[in-house]
C-alpha positions, 0 to 999 in steps of 0.5 A: 965185898967180892959180890959189889966189887964184880958189880962195879967191874963186870960191864967191862969183864967178859963173862958168861955167867956171874953168881954173888952172894950176900952184896950190899946195894949201897954203902950208905945203908950197909954202913948204917946197918952194921952200925945199928946191928953192932951198937944198936938203932941209936947209932945209926944216924952215925953213918952219914958223918962216917962216910963224909970221910970216904972221899979221903979214906977211899978216892971216892964218895960213898954215892960212888959205892952203890953196886945197884947203881952199877947193876944197870950196866950188867951184860952178864946174866947174873944170880944173886943168892941172900939168906932171908935172915942176912942182917949184913946184906938183907934180901931188900939189897939183893932185891934192889940189885936185881931191879935195879939191872936190865930186864931179864939179866939178873935174878934173886934166890932166897936161902930159907933160914941162911945168915950171913955167910956160907950159904952152901954151907947152910943147905948145900943141896938146895944151893948145889941145885939151884946154882948148877941149874943156873950155870947148865942153863948159862954155859950150855952144860948138862944138868947135875944128875942128868 
């Protein structure tokens, strides 16, 4: 949820770089994915009924909670990371976010063999190399190990 919150706020923040992990693209898809993951494919259609209440619970419709739509307002160079085995925020969600961002503003790195969770713990060396290179480039810092 933190990555989604940052996408909602990023256009209003003065950031030099943004690194996000395992972000869902749309609340309706994320809800359906989680219902299917925990209850089975039969539960997927229940997402719509659950989200009818979002206006009451959240003060906004589920349609307003679409990180992919907010990506179109990004001004900050952004790196999205996702595990290729992430069943909560699948790779397709990150690809949707990158595709929605202005050209050249967002890029994606897929961590092979990783699920939803601590991508750094899954492969610290690769994570540090990818994130380190991105931050060094964006912030004008020397590359790690240089």
